[in-house]
N, C-alpha and C positions, 0 to 999 in steps of 0.2 A: 472581478479581480482575477489576475493571472496567478498561476501556480507559483511563480517566482516571488510574488508579493506575499504569499502565505508561508512558504517553507524555504529552508536552506539545508545544505549538506555539510556535516561536520563530523569529527571523530566521535565515536559512540562508546559508551561504557559497556554496552551490550555486545557489540561485535563490529569491528572494523569501522566503517563509516555508517552514519545514521541520518535520518531525515528529521529535522527540527522545525518547530513552529517559529516563524519570524514575528508573528503577532498572535494575540489571543484568538482562538478559533472556537466558535460556538458549536454546541452539539447539533448534529444534523447538517452542518455546513459541507457543501461540495468542495473538495480540495483539488481534485484534478483527475485526469484520465491516465491510465497506465499505457504509455505509447511505445510502439516499436513494431517491428515486422512480425508476421506470423511465425510461430515456432513449430518445427516439425518433430522435435524431440525435447526431452527435459534437459535442463542445463542451468547455468548461472543466470539469475534474474529472469527466469521464465515464470509467468503467471498463467495457470490453467484455470479456465472457467468451466464449471459443470452445470448440468441441468438439475432439476429437482429430484430426479431418480439417481443421481450420482454419475451419470454418463458424461464423459469429457466432451465438451463441445469444441473448444478452440484454445490455443495457447498463444501467448505473445511474449516476445523477448524484449524486456524493458530497456529503453534507451534514455528515458528522461529521469528526473530526480526521484521519482517514486520507486525506482529500482533499489534505493538505499533503505527501504523500510525494513526494520528488524522485527523479530518475533518477541511476543510477550504473552504470558498466560492471562493477563488482564489488559488486553489491547485498548487503545483509545481511538482507533480508526478501523474501518472495515470497508471491503469492496462490495459493490453491487455490480456484478459483471466486471468491467474494467474501470469503473468509476469509484473513486475513493471518497468516503464521507467520514466526518468526525463522529465517532460513536458516543463520545462524551465531550464536555468542554476541555479544551487543551490550552494551557497557559503558554505565553511567549517563552521560547527557549526550551520547552519540554520536547523530548523525543517522541515522534509519532511512531506507533507500533501497531502491528496487526498480528493475528494468530496465523501461524503456518499450518495449523491442523486442518485437515479437510473436514468441512462441515456440511457437505452436500452442495455448496455453491462455489467456493473457490479453494484452491490449494496453491501455495506459493513455493 
């Protein structure tokens, strides 16, 4: 299934635009990859990936729909590197959220 079959972008009550589930998404489902060119510095829509020791490995400036993910204290999705997975079941039309807090693996 392609990312466009799973999600869509719409106005968010959290902030600006958000990413929403087009269909119900089961826990553990691969949603898509954060795509874009390498980032040389921090900025809008940059996702940094860290190693287990907290050392920054690489950044990517998002150009696909995943750049519209918003922060939530109890997120329903999470990154493994640049790959996004459902952390819990997500209902159709629910906003997909991640934590922007650095946890040793990613920072948004």
